[in-house]
N, CA and C atoms as an extended XYZ file, in Angstrom:
552
Properties=species:S:1:pos:R:3:atomname:S:1:resname:S:1:resid:I:1 pbc="F F F"
N        -7.060      -34.246       31.936 N   UNK     1
C        -6.439      -34.667       30.684 CA  UNK     1
C        -4.919      -34.503       30.816 C   UNK     1
N        -4.202      -35.454       30.298 N   UNK     2
C        -2.721      -35.441       30.276 CA  UNK     2
C        -2.242      -34.245       29.482 C   UNK     2
N        -1.165      -33.564       29.983 N   UNK     3
C        -0.630      -32.379       29.305 CA  UNK     3
C        -0.148      -32.702       27.884 C   UNK     3
N         0.475      -33.853       27.711 N   UNK     4
C         0.974      -34.223       26.393 CA  UNK     4
C        -0.177      -34.409       25.399 C   UNK     4
N        -1.235      -35.078       25.850 N   UNK     5
C        -2.384      -35.288       24.963 CA  UNK     5
C        -3.039      -33.926       24.660 C   UNK     5
N        -3.159      -33.075       25.672 N   UNK     6
C        -3.732      -31.755       25.452 CA  UNK     6
C        -2.911      -30.969       24.433 C   UNK     6
N        -1.572      -31.031       24.544 N   UNK     7
C        -0.696      -30.358       23.596 CA  UNK     7
C        -0.845      -30.878       22.187 C   UNK     7
N        -0.936      -32.195       22.060 N   UNK     8
C        -1.129      -32.791       20.730 CA  UNK     8
C        -2.482      -32.386       20.146 C   UNK     8
N        -3.523      -32.374       21.017 N   UNK     9
C        -4.873      -31.965       20.547 CA  UNK     9
C        -4.825      -30.531       20.065 C   UNK     9
N        -4.181      -29.673       20.860 N   UNK    10
C        -4.096      -28.251       20.483 CA  UNK    10
C        -3.335      -28.091       19.155 C   UNK    10
N        -2.230      -28.815       19.003 N   UNK    11
C        -1.433      -28.733       17.784 CA  UNK    11
C        -2.253      -29.230       16.571 C   UNK    11
N        -2.967      -30.326       16.747 N   UNK    12
C        -3.805      -30.861       15.674 CA  UNK    12
C        -4.872      -29.847       15.280 C   UNK    12
N        -5.545      -29.296       16.260 N   UNK    13
C        -6.589      -28.307       16.008 CA  UNK    13
C        -6.015      -27.091       15.275 C   UNK    13
N        -4.859      -26.637       15.713 N   UNK    14
C        -4.199      -25.499       15.053 CA  UNK    14
C        -3.902      -25.822       13.596 C   UNK    14
N        -3.315      -26.998       13.344 N   UNK    15
C        -2.963      -27.372       11.989 CA  UNK    15
C        -4.197      -27.552       11.085 C   UNK    15
N        -5.231      -28.123       11.647 N   UNK    16
C        -6.478      -28.296       10.873 CA  UNK    16
C        -7.052      -26.941       10.479 C   UNK    16
N        -7.074      -26.033       11.433 N   UNK    17
C        -7.612      -24.708       11.155 CA  UNK    17
C        -6.740      -23.935       10.162 C   UNK    17
N        -5.412      -24.083       10.276 N   UNK    18
C        -4.504      -23.440        9.324 CA  UNK    18
C        -4.760      -23.985        7.918 C   UNK    18
N        -4.898      -25.288        7.829 N   UNK    19
C        -5.157      -25.942        6.516 CA  UNK    19
C        -6.480      -25.482        5.936 C   UNK    19
N        -7.494      -25.369        6.765 N   UNK    20
C        -8.780      -24.889        6.294 CA  UNK    20
C        -8.638      -23.467        5.742 C   UNK    20
N        -7.944      -22.611        6.482 N   UNK    21
C        -7.737      -21.238        6.005 CA  UNK    21
C        -7.018      -21.223        4.682 C   UNK    21
N        -6.007      -22.064        4.557 N   UNK    22
C        -5.218      -22.137        3.308 CA  UNK    22
C        -6.130      -22.404        2.124 C   UNK    22
N        -6.946      -23.427        2.239 N   UNK    23
C        -7.786      -23.811        1.097 CA  UNK    23
C        -8.876      -22.788        0.849 C   UNK    23
N        -9.386      -22.146        1.881 N   UNK    24
C       -10.377      -21.078        1.668 CA  UNK    24
C        -9.760      -19.869        0.970 C   UNK    24
N        -8.494      -19.565        1.289 N   UNK    25
C        -7.782      -18.513        0.578 CA  UNK    25
C        -7.722      -18.845       -0.909 C   UNK    25
N        -7.370      -20.088       -1.207 N   UNK    26
C        -7.258      -20.519       -2.593 CA  UNK    26
C        -8.598      -20.450       -3.306 C   UNK    26
N        -9.649      -20.890       -2.628 N   UNK    27
C       -10.991      -20.833       -3.218 CA  UNK    27
C       -11.360      -19.392       -3.549 C   UNK    27
N       -11.137      -18.482       -2.592 N   UNK    28
C       -11.468      -17.064       -2.830 CA  UNK    28
C       -10.668      -16.506       -3.999 C   UNK    28
N        -9.372      -16.779       -4.045 N   UNK    29
C        -8.540      -16.278       -5.111 CA  UNK    29
C        -9.003      -16.804       -6.464 C   UNK    29
N        -9.219      -18.093       -6.561 N   UNK    30
C        -9.623      -18.698       -7.844 CA  UNK    30
C       -11.009      -18.225       -8.257 C   UNK    30
N       -11.887      -18.037       -7.275 N   UNK    31
C       -13.236      -17.528       -7.585 CA  UNK    31
C       -13.148      -16.107       -8.140 C   UNK    31
N       -12.315      -15.269       -7.507 N   UNK    32
C       -12.146      -13.897       -7.998 CA  UNK    32
C       -11.550      -13.901       -9.417 C   UNK    32
N       -10.588      -14.768       -9.642 N   UNK    33
C       -10.003      -14.882      -10.974 CA  UNK    33
C       -11.054      -15.249      -12.001 C   UNK    33
N       -11.857      -16.236      -11.704 N   UNK    34
C       -12.902      -16.672      -12.648 CA  UNK    34
C       -13.919      -15.572      -12.884 C   UNK    34
N       -14.305      -14.852      -11.827 N   UNK    35
C       -15.248      -13.748      -11.956 CA  UNK    35
C       -14.665      -12.642      -12.845 C   UNK    35
N       -13.425      -12.269      -12.548 N   UNK    36
C       -12.763      -11.227      -13.327 CA  UNK    36
C       -12.708      -11.615      -14.806 C   UNK    36
N       -12.275      -12.857      -15.049 N   UNK    37
C       -12.136      -13.337      -16.422 CA  UNK    37
C       -13.467      -13.301      -17.148 C   UNK    37
N       -14.522      -13.745      -16.487 N   UNK    38
C       -15.848      -13.786      -17.127 CA  UNK    38
C       -16.372      -12.372      -17.401 C   UNK    38
N       -16.213      -11.477      -16.445 N   UNK    39
C       -16.673      -10.099      -16.651 CA  UNK    39
C       -15.899       -9.468      -17.806 C   UNK    39
N       -14.593       -9.650      -17.777 N   UNK    40
C       -13.771       -9.095      -18.865 CA  UNK    40
C       -14.148       -9.695      -20.190 C   UNK    40
N       -14.370      -10.970      -20.203 N   UNK    41
C       -14.767      -11.660      -21.437 CA  UNK    41
C       -16.089      -11.124      -21.974 C   UNK    41
N       -17.052      -10.974      -21.090 N   UNK    42
C       -18.358      -10.465      -21.528 CA  UNK    42
C       -18.281       -9.045      -22.055 C   UNK    42
N       -17.521       -8.201      -21.364 N   UNK    43
C       -17.441       -6.801      -21.769 CA  UNK    43
C       -16.703       -6.651      -23.101 C   UNK    43
N       -15.588       -7.336      -23.245 N   UNK    44
C       -14.774       -7.130      -24.456 CA  UNK    44
C       -15.337       -7.825      -25.677 C   UNK    44
N       -16.173       -8.820      -25.487 N   UNK    45
C       -16.730       -9.516      -26.668 CA  UNK    45
C       -18.146       -9.072      -26.985 C   UNK    45
N       -18.641       -8.148      -26.264 N   UNK    46
C       -19.985       -7.694      -26.494 CA  UNK    46
C       -20.102       -6.902      -27.810 C   UNK    46
N       -21.026       -7.311      -28.629 N   UNK    47
C       -21.249       -6.605      -29.903 CA  UNK    47
C       -21.735       -5.191      -29.639 C   UNK    47
N       -22.548       -5.038      -28.602 N   UNK    48
C       -23.058       -3.705      -28.266 CA  UNK    48
C       -21.904       -2.787      -27.867 C   UNK    48
N       -20.988       -3.296      -27.048 N   UNK    49
C       -19.850       -2.475      -26.645 CA  UNK    49
C       -18.995       -2.090      -27.847 C   UNK    49
N       -18.762       -3.034      -28.736 N   UNK    50
C       -17.953       -2.748      -29.925 CA  UNK    50
C       -18.642       -1.693      -30.777 C   UNK    50
N       -19.937       -1.812      -30.945 N   UNK    51
C       -20.702       -0.840      -31.750 CA  UNK    51
C       -20.638        0.545      -31.091 C   UNK    51
N       -20.876        0.590      -29.801 N   UNK    52
C       -20.848        1.874      -29.094 CA  UNK    52
C       -19.470        2.540      -29.200 C   UNK    52
N       -18.438        1.792      -29.032 N   UNK    53
C       -17.103        2.365      -29.089 CA  UNK    53
C       -16.844        2.867      -30.514 C   UNK    53
N       -17.277        2.091      -31.496 N   UNK    54
C       -17.097        2.515      -32.879 CA  UNK    54
C       -17.822        3.816      -33.182 C   UNK    54
N       -19.000        4.006      -32.595 N   UNK    55
C       -19.765        5.219      -32.825 CA  UNK    55
C       -19.264        6.386      -31.982 C   UNK    55
N       -18.939        6.113      -30.745 N   UNK    56
C       -18.536        7.194      -29.830 CA  UNK    56
C       -17.099        7.608      -30.053 C   UNK    56
N       -16.243        6.637      -30.232 N   UNK    57
C       -14.801        6.954      -30.347 CA  UNK    57
C       -14.171        6.126      -31.487 C   UNK    57
N       -14.369        6.579      -32.714 N   UNK    58
C       -13.840        5.806      -33.846 CA  UNK    58
C       -12.303        5.669      -33.761 C   UNK    58
N       -11.632        6.630      -33.129 N   UNK    59
C       -10.191        6.569      -33.037 CA  UNK    59
C        -9.705        5.473      -32.073 C   UNK    59
N       -10.624        4.915      -31.294 N   UNK    60
C       -10.242        3.846      -30.348 CA  UNK    60
C       -10.496        2.436      -30.900 C   UNK    60
N       -10.900        2.342      -32.145 N   UNK    61
C       -11.215        1.019      -32.711 CA  UNK    61
C       -10.026        0.095      -32.714 C   UNK    61
N        -8.836        0.612      -33.010 N   UNK    62
C        -7.645       -0.244      -33.007 CA  UNK    62
C        -7.368       -0.784      -31.606 C   UNK    62
N        -7.496        0.077      -30.628 N   UNK    63
C        -7.306       -0.342      -29.243 CA  UNK    63
C        -8.321       -1.426      -28.876 C   UNK    63
N        -9.557       -1.213      -29.282 N   UNK    64
C       -10.617       -2.174      -28.940 CA  UNK    64
C       -10.368       -3.536      -29.604 C   UNK    64
N        -9.890       -3.496      -30.834 N   UNK    65
C        -9.558       -4.754      -31.536 CA  UNK    65
C        -8.464       -5.512      -30.802 C   UNK    65
N        -7.470       -4.763      -30.336 N   UNK    66
C        -6.386       -5.416      -29.577 CA  UNK    66
C        -6.906       -5.975      -28.258 C   UNK    66
N        -7.757       -5.195      -27.594 N   UNK    67
C        -8.334       -5.655      -26.328 CA  UNK    67
C        -9.175       -6.909      -26.503 C   UNK    67
N        -9.766       -7.066      -27.676 N   UNK    68
C       -10.617       -8.226      -27.894 CA  UNK    68
C        -9.800       -9.520      -27.928 C   UNK    68
N        -8.495       -9.435      -28.076 N   UNK    69
C        -7.627      -10.617      -27.997 CA  UNK    69
C        -7.433      -11.102      -26.570 C   UNK    69
N        -7.575      -10.188      -25.632 N   UNK    70
C        -7.316      -10.541      -24.212 CA  UNK    70
C        -8.224      -11.648      -23.721 C   UNK    70
N        -9.531      -11.657      -24.008 N   UNK    71
C       -10.347      -12.776      -23.523 CA  UNK    71
C        -9.887      -14.122      -24.038 C   UNK    71
N        -9.435      -14.151      -25.276 N   UNK    72
C        -8.934      -15.427      -25.816 CA  UNK    72
C        -7.710      -15.875      -25.053 C   UNK    72
N        -6.819      -14.921      -24.763 N   UNK    73
C        -5.614      -15.254      -23.980 CA  UNK    73
C        -5.984      -15.704      -22.578 C   UNK    73
N        -6.931      -14.994      -21.949 N   UNK    74
C        -7.350      -15.365      -20.586 CA  UNK    74
C        -8.001      -16.744      -20.587 C   UNK    74
N        -8.805      -17.028      -21.607 N   UNK    75
C        -9.459      -18.348      -21.688 CA  UNK    75
C        -8.412      -19.445      -21.866 C   UNK    75
N        -7.405      -19.183      -22.712 N   UNK    76
C        -6.350      -20.178      -22.887 CA  UNK    76
C        -5.577      -20.402      -21.607 C   UNK    76
N        -5.289      -19.300      -20.910 N   UNK    77
C        -4.597      -19.393      -19.621 CA  UNK    77
C        -5.415      -20.185      -18.622 C   UNK    77
N        -6.717      -19.951      -18.630 N   UNK    78
C        -7.616      -20.666      -17.720 CA  UNK    78
C        -7.636      -22.158      -18.025 C   UNK    78
N        -7.586      -22.509      -19.304 N   UNK    79
C        -7.559      -23.927      -19.684 CA  UNK    79
C        -6.299      -24.584      -19.184 C   UNK    79
N        -5.172      -23.867      -19.360 N   UNK    80
C        -3.873      -24.408      -18.918 CA  UNK    80
C        -3.804      -24.519      -17.403 C   UNK    80
N        -4.227      -23.482      -16.695 N   UNK    81
C        -4.138      -23.472      -15.224 CA  UNK    81
C        -5.235      -24.252      -14.550 C   UNK    81
N        -6.335      -24.567      -15.265 N   UNK    82
C        -7.472      -25.297      -14.722 CA  UNK    82
C        -7.999      -24.653      -13.442 C   UNK    82
N        -8.178      -23.364      -13.446 N   UNK    83
C        -8.586      -22.673      -12.241 CA  UNK    83
C        -9.941      -23.137      -11.706 C   UNK    83
N       -10.862      -23.472      -12.581 N   UNK    84
C       -12.160      -23.975      -12.141 CA  UNK    84
C       -12.045      -25.304      -11.396 C   UNK    84
N       -11.228      -26.201      -11.949 N   UNK    85
C       -10.996      -27.497      -11.284 CA  UNK    85
C       -10.287      -27.291       -9.958 C   UNK    85
N        -9.290      -26.419       -9.948 N   UNK    86
C        -8.537      -26.176       -8.719 CA  UNK    86
C        -9.397      -25.561       -7.650 C   UNK    86
N       -10.335      -24.680       -8.045 N   UNK    87
C       -11.233      -24.072       -7.069 CA  UNK    87
C       -12.071      -25.136       -6.385 C   UNK    87
N       -12.652      -26.034       -7.133 N   UNK    88
C       -13.493      -27.088       -6.526 CA  UNK    88
C       -12.630      -28.054       -5.704 C   UNK    88
N       -11.409      -28.292       -6.139 N   UNK    89
C       -10.504      -29.163       -5.401 CA  UNK    89
C       -10.190      -28.541       -4.016 C   UNK    89
N        -9.858      -27.267       -4.004 N   UNK    90
C        -9.552      -26.596       -2.735 CA  UNK    90
C       -10.804      -26.487       -1.862 C   UNK    90
N       -11.952      -26.283       -2.458 N   UNK    91
C       -13.203      -26.240       -1.685 CA  UNK    91
C       -13.445      -27.596       -1.010 C   UNK    91
N       -13.153      -28.667       -1.697 N   UNK    92
C       -13.340      -30.012       -1.133 CA  UNK    92
C       -12.373      -30.239        0.034 C   UNK    92
N       -11.137      -29.806       -0.120 N   UNK    93
C       -10.156      -29.948        0.996 CA  UNK    93
C       -10.601      -29.104        2.178 C   UNK    93
N       -11.089      -27.896        1.935 N   UNK    94
C       -11.554      -27.035        3.036 CA  UNK    94
C       -12.700      -27.714        3.787 C   UNK    94
N       -13.626      -28.334        3.050 N   UNK    95
C       -14.727      -29.062        3.683 CA  UNK    95
C       -14.208      -30.239        4.544 C   UNK    95
N       -13.227      -30.932        4.043 N   UNK    96
C       -12.645      -32.046        4.788 CA  UNK    96
C       -12.048      -31.561        6.094 C   UNK    96
N       -11.348      -30.428        6.042 N   UNK    97
C       -10.743      -29.911        7.252 CA  UNK    97
C       -11.765      -29.371        8.232 C   UNK    97
N       -12.852      -28.780        7.727 N   UNK    98
C       -13.940      -28.343        8.590 CA  UNK    98
C       -14.569      -29.521        9.299 C   UNK    98
N       -14.759      -30.603        8.575 N   UNK    99
C       -15.343      -31.806        9.158 CA  UNK    99
C       -14.421      -32.388       10.244 C   UNK    99
N       -13.122      -32.415        9.956 N   UNK   100
C       -12.162      -32.920       10.924 CA  UNK   100
C       -12.099      -32.033       12.138 C   UNK   100
N       -12.156      -30.718       11.953 N   UNK   101
C       -12.183      -29.784       13.082 CA  UNK   101
C       -13.392      -30.079       13.980 C   UNK   101
N       -14.525      -30.325       13.365 N   UNK   102
C       -15.720      -30.666       14.142 CA  UNK   102
C       -15.525      -31.937       14.957 C   UNK   102
N       -14.876      -32.931       14.364 N   UNK   103
C       -14.614      -34.178       15.091 CA  UNK   103
C       -13.701      -33.940       16.290 C   UNK   103
N       -12.664      -33.113       16.100 N   UNK   104
C       -11.765      -32.828       17.220 CA  UNK   104
C       -12.497      -32.075       18.303 C   UNK   104
N       -13.307      -31.104       17.935 N   UNK   105
C       -14.036      -30.327       18.922 CA  UNK   105
C       -15.055      -31.166       19.665 C   UNK   105
N       -15.712      -32.076       18.984 N   UNK   106
C       -16.713      -32.938       19.625 CA  UNK   106
C       -16.079      -33.829       20.703 C   UNK   106
N       -14.843      -34.239       20.490 N   UNK   107
C       -14.173      -35.068       21.474 CA  UNK   107
C       -13.945      -34.332       22.789 C   UNK   107
N       -13.742      -33.037       22.695 N   UNK   108
C       -13.605      -32.232       23.893 CA  UNK   108
C       -12.347      -32.520       24.698 C   UNK   108
N       -12.459      -32.240       26.005 N   UNK   109
C       -11.289      -32.357       26.882 CA  UNK   109
C       -11.008      -33.792       27.283 C   UNK   109
N       -11.973      -34.683       27.167 N   UNK   110
C       -11.781      -36.049       27.578 CA  UNK   110
C       -11.301      -36.976       26.497 C   UNK   110
N       -10.620      -36.437       25.496 N   UNK   111
C       -10.172      -37.238       24.366 CA  UNK   111
C        -9.113      -38.245       24.807 C   UNK   111
N        -9.244      -39.456       24.326 N   UNK   112
C        -8.249      -40.493       24.682 CA  UNK   112
C        -7.081      -40.405       23.704 C   UNK   112
N        -5.978      -41.007       24.112 N   UNK   113
C        -4.791      -41.006       23.264 CA  UNK   113
C        -5.048      -41.764       21.955 C   UNK   113
N        -5.812      -42.836       22.047 N   UNK   114
C        -6.124      -43.634       20.853 CA  UNK   114
C        -6.967      -42.833       19.853 C   UNK   114
N        -7.989      -42.145       20.403 N   UNK   115
C        -8.858      -41.348       19.515 CA  UNK   115
C        -8.078      -40.193       18.895 C   UNK   115
N        -7.197      -39.579       19.689 N   UNK   116
C        -6.374      -38.494       19.167 CA  UNK   116
C        -5.477      -39.008       18.057 C   UNK   116
N        -4.918      -40.193       18.220 N   UNK   117
C        -4.077      -40.792       17.159 CA  UNK   117
C        -4.908      -41.027       15.898 C   UNK   117
N        -6.145      -41.473       16.045 N   UNK   118
C        -7.024      -41.653       14.893 CA  UNK   118
C        -7.270      -40.347       14.142 C   UNK   118
N        -7.529      -39.290       14.914 N   UNK   119
C        -7.778      -37.987       14.305 CA  UNK   119
C        -6.515      -37.434       13.627 C   UNK   119
N        -5.365      -37.650       14.238 N   UNK   120
C        -4.107      -37.232       13.620 CA  UNK   120
C        -3.865      -37.983       12.311 C   UNK   120
N        -4.189      -39.261       12.325 N   UNK   121
C        -4.050      -40.065       11.100 CA  UNK   121
C        -5.008      -39.576       10.021 C   UNK   121
N        -6.208      -39.201       10.409 N   UNK   122
C        -7.187      -38.666        9.455 CA  UNK   122
C        -6.664      -37.348        8.843 C   UNK   122
N        -6.057      -36.509        9.679 N   UNK   123
C        -5.454      -35.254        9.213 CA  UNK   123
C        -4.381      -35.552        8.171 C   UNK   123
N        -3.513      -36.520        8.472 N   UNK   124
C        -2.431      -36.846        7.545 CA  UNK   124
C        -2.959      -37.438        6.236 C   UNK   124
N        -4.057      -38.205        6.323 N   UNK   125
C        -4.676      -38.760        5.110 CA  UNK   125
C        -5.172      -37.642        4.194 C   UNK   125
N        -5.782      -36.643        4.791 N   UNK   126
C        -6.268      -35.509        3.975 CA  UNK   126
C        -5.068      -34.770        3.390 C   UNK   126
N        -4.080      -34.517        4.249 N   UNK   127
C        -2.913      -33.717        3.847 CA  UNK   127
C        -2.118      -34.390        2.710 C   UNK   127
N        -2.030      -35.712        2.735 N   UNK   128
C        -1.229      -36.391        1.729 CA  UNK   128
C        -1.847      -36.259        0.338 C   UNK   128
N        -3.129      -36.018        0.238 N   UNK   129
C        -3.801      -35.855       -1.047 CA  UNK   129
C        -3.860      -34.423       -1.559 C   UNK   129
N        -3.362      -33.483       -0.753 N   UNK   130
C        -3.394      -32.084       -1.136 CA  UNK   130
C        -2.432      -31.824       -2.301 C   UNK   130
N        -2.810      -30.829       -3.139 N   UNK   131
C        -1.854      -30.418       -4.182 CA  UNK   131
C        -0.654      -29.733       -3.510 C   UNK   131
N         0.435      -29.539       -4.251 N   UNK   132
C         1.578      -28.856       -3.659 CA  UNK   132
C         1.160      -27.493       -3.099 C   UNK   132
N         1.703      -27.165       -1.937 N   UNK   133
C         1.289      -25.924       -1.294 CA  UNK   133
C         2.219      -24.778       -1.653 C   UNK   133
N         1.695      -23.587       -1.542 N   UNK   134
C         2.506      -22.381       -1.657 CA  UNK   134
C         3.064      -22.097       -0.264 C   UNK   134
N         4.370      -22.194       -0.051 N   UNK   135
C         4.929      -21.977        1.288 CA  UNK   135
C         4.594      -20.586        1.834 C   UNK   135
N         4.584      -19.578        0.958 N   UNK   136
C         4.274      -18.223        1.444 CA  UNK   136
C         2.819      -18.083        1.869 C   UNK   136
N         1.910      -18.636        1.096 N   UNK   137
C         0.497      -18.608        1.504 CA  UNK   137
C         0.287      -19.428        2.766 C   UNK   137
N         0.987      -20.517        2.887 N   UNK   138
C         0.897      -21.331        4.092 CA  UNK   138
C         1.352      -20.519        5.310 C   UNK   138
N         2.397      -19.710        5.144 N   UNK   139
C         2.894      -18.865        6.230 CA  UNK   139
C         1.857      -17.791        6.580 C   UNK   139
N         1.196      -17.211        5.567 N   UNK   140
C         0.151      -16.225        5.807 CA  UNK   140
C        -0.967      -16.860        6.651 C   UNK   140
N        -1.387      -18.066        6.282 N   UNK   141
C        -2.459      -18.743        7.006 CA  UNK   141
C        -2.022      -19.116        8.404 C   UNK   141
N        -0.755      -19.505        8.561 N   UNK   142
C        -0.208      -19.808        9.875 CA  UNK   142
C        -0.305      -18.562       10.763 C   UNK   142
N         0.116      -17.395       10.220 N   UNK   143
C         0.048      -16.157       11.007 CA  UNK   143
C        -1.373      -15.772       11.336 C   UNK   143
N        -2.302      -15.975       10.418 N   UNK   144
C        -3.717      -15.696       10.694 CA  UNK   144
C        -4.214      -16.583       11.835 C   UNK   144
N        -3.837      -17.824       11.815 N   UNK   145
C        -4.290      -18.758       12.857 CA  UNK   145
C        -3.628      -18.419       14.206 C   UNK   145
N        -2.373      -17.980       14.208 N   UNK   146
C        -1.721      -17.532       15.440 CA  UNK   146
C        -2.511      -16.355       16.037 C   UNK   146
N        -2.867      -15.402       15.178 N   UNK   147
C        -3.624      -14.232       15.661 CA  UNK   147
C        -4.997      -14.646       16.203 C   UNK   147
N        -5.586      -15.689       15.621 N   UNK   148
C        -6.902      -16.132       16.078 CA  UNK   148
C        -6.836      -16.996       17.336 C   UNK   148
N        -5.737      -17.712       17.525 N   UNK   149
C        -5.656      -18.709       18.600 CA  UNK   149
C        -4.896      -18.236       19.824 C   UNK   149
N        -4.048      -17.236       19.716 N   UNK   150
C        -3.214      -16.830       20.824 CA  UNK   150
C        -3.456      -15.371       21.175 C   UNK   150
N        -2.971      -14.992       22.372 N   UNK   151
C        -3.117      -13.596       22.802 CA  UNK   151
C        -2.051      -12.749       22.118 C   UNK   151
N        -2.265      -11.435       22.129 N   UNK   152
C        -1.312      -10.511       21.472 CA  UNK   152
C         0.085      -10.622       22.089 C   UNK   152
N         0.161      -10.898       23.373 N   UNK   153
C         1.455      -11.051       24.035 CA  UNK   153
C         2.258      -12.223       23.465 C   UNK   153
N         1.567      -13.247       23.006 N   UNK   154
C         2.242      -14.432       22.479 CA  UNK   154
C         2.582      -14.302       20.988 C   UNK   154
N         1.978      -13.356       20.319 N   UNK   155
C         2.172      -13.222       18.878 CA  UNK   155
C         3.640      -13.058       18.486 C   UNK   155
N         4.362      -12.175       19.209 N   UNK   156
C         5.725      -11.850       18.860 CA  UNK   156
C         6.613      -13.093       18.676 C   UNK   156
N         6.455      -14.057       19.566 N   UNK   157
C         7.297      -15.248       19.516 CA  UNK   157
C         6.825      -16.216       18.434 C   UNK   157
N         5.568      -16.114       18.001 N   UNK   158
C         5.008      -17.114       17.100 CA  UNK   158
C         4.885      -16.670       15.643 C   UNK   158
N         4.637      -15.378       15.416 N   UNK   159
C         4.416      -14.887       14.053 CA  UNK   159
C         5.684      -15.030       13.214 C   UNK   159
N         5.498      -15.392       11.971 N   UNK   160
C         6.617      -15.562       11.018 CA  UNK   160
C         6.593      -14.388       10.052 C   UNK   160
N         7.752      -13.761        9.796 N   UNK   161
C         7.777      -12.605        8.892 CA  UNK   161
C         7.457      -13.002        7.452 C   UNK   161
N         6.743      -12.101        6.778 N   UNK   162
C         6.384      -12.316        5.370 CA  UNK   162
C         6.761      -11.053        4.599 C   UNK   162
N         7.697      -11.170        3.657 N   UNK   163
C         8.067       -9.999        2.858 CA  UNK   163
C         6.940       -9.598        1.931 C   UNK   163
N         6.920       -8.344        1.483 N   UNK   164
C         5.853       -7.839        0.637 CA  UNK   164
C         5.743       -8.664       -0.639 C   UNK   164
N         6.870       -8.985       -1.263 N   UNK   165
C         6.801       -9.774       -2.488 CA  UNK   165
C         6.220      -11.150       -2.197 C   UNK   165
N         6.398      -11.625       -0.977 N   UNK   166
C         5.804      -12.902       -0.573 CA  UNK   166
C         4.283      -12.843       -0.609 C   UNK   166
N         3.724      -11.756       -0.169 N   UNK   167
C         2.256      -11.593       -0.222 CA  UNK   167
C         1.780      -11.676       -1.652 C   UNK   167
N         2.436      -10.956       -2.540 N   UNK   168
C         1.989      -10.908       -3.910 CA  UNK   168
C         2.166      -12.260       -4.625 C   UNK   168
N         3.315      -12.880       -4.450 N   UNK   169
C         3.580      -14.132       -5.113 CA  UNK   169
C         2.730      -15.273       -4.569 C   UNK   169
N         2.495      -15.286       -3.275 N   UNK   170
C         1.785      -16.392       -2.667 CA  UNK   170
C         0.353      -16.461       -3.160 C   UNK   170
N        -0.222      -15.349       -3.510 N   UNK   171
C        -1.613      -15.376       -3.974 CA  UNK   171
C        -1.766      -15.965       -5.362 C   UNK   171
N        -0.741      -15.822       -6.199 N   UNK   172
C        -0.875      -16.253       -7.573 CA  UNK   172
C        -0.106      -17.499       -7.935 C   UNK   172
N         0.992      -17.775       -7.240 N   UNK   173
C         1.878      -18.845       -7.672 CA  UNK   173
C         1.567      -20.141       -6.935 C   UNK   173
N         1.430      -21.174       -7.682 N   UNK   174
C         1.331      -22.516       -7.121 CA  UNK   174
C         1.989      -23.450       -8.074 C   UNK   174
N         2.837      -24.309       -7.551 N   UNK   175
C         3.542      -25.237       -8.407 CA  UNK   175
C         2.506      -26.110       -9.140 C   UNK   175
N         2.646      -26.225      -10.444 N   UNK   176
C         1.722      -27.102      -11.165 CA  UNK   176
C         2.048      -28.565      -10.899 C   UNK   176
N         1.040      -29.404      -10.992 N   UNK   177
C         1.285      -30.842      -10.854 CA  UNK   177
C         1.890      -31.306      -12.164 C   UNK   177
N         2.941      -32.047      -12.055 N   UNK   178
C         3.616      -32.559      -13.245 CA  UNK   178
C         3.705      -34.065      -13.140 C   UNK   178
N         3.240      -34.726      -14.177 N   UNK   179
C         3.372      -36.183      -14.223 CA  UNK   179
C         4.489      -36.510      -15.199 C   UNK   179
N         5.431      -37.289      -14.729 N   UNK   180
C         6.578      -37.627      -15.553 CA  UNK   180
C         6.330      -39.031      -16.110 C   UNK   180
N         6.461      -39.131      -17.441 N   UNK   181
C         6.350      -40.454      -18.084 CA  UNK   181
C         7.718      -40.858      -18.571 C   UNK   181
N         8.114      -42.005      -18.176 N   UNK   182
C         9.396      -42.525      -18.637 CA  UNK   182
C         9.099      -43.607      -19.667 C   UNK   182
N         9.613      -43.371      -20.855 N   UNK   183
C         9.421      -44.366      -21.888 CA  UNK   183
C        10.666      -45.187      -22.070 C   UNK   183
N        10.495      -46.458      -22.367 N   UNK   184
C        11.660      -47.306      -22.518 CA  UNK   184
C        12.030      -47.453      -23.970 C   UNK   184
């Protein structure tokens, strides 16, 4: 196999795997958010819990009443952020990248330049439909893929630094999609 083709194949495979990791991170995060929200909603709106707190700790009733507002706020936030829709969207993208990874792997070492170009075009078609990415989460996934694909000796030259605040922000922040309407 030609070195240039091999390099392109390796780069494509790396990018596909990084993209898959990215969307799986998003799926896990959104799934945890939905689970947390539902558990919190069930606990705070439970009539049994309210009754028990009223009987066991009457002095905590004001606190419990205030806490009962939280599920409504979380539900409103969930409606605005559309976390359920985004979770299934990211799951779909992850599946697409897994399928593409399988196609690249099936081609093996004898991949032709034409076939490689087709697979690269397929990668770009998937990528163009992705929602805006979180650059910090993308860097985290890049580093994970470097650790999975290269030896420890090569890590130093390839790993990209991620500040602590980057870890925290990348998990929660994603630019919302905004549609601009221009009226005449």
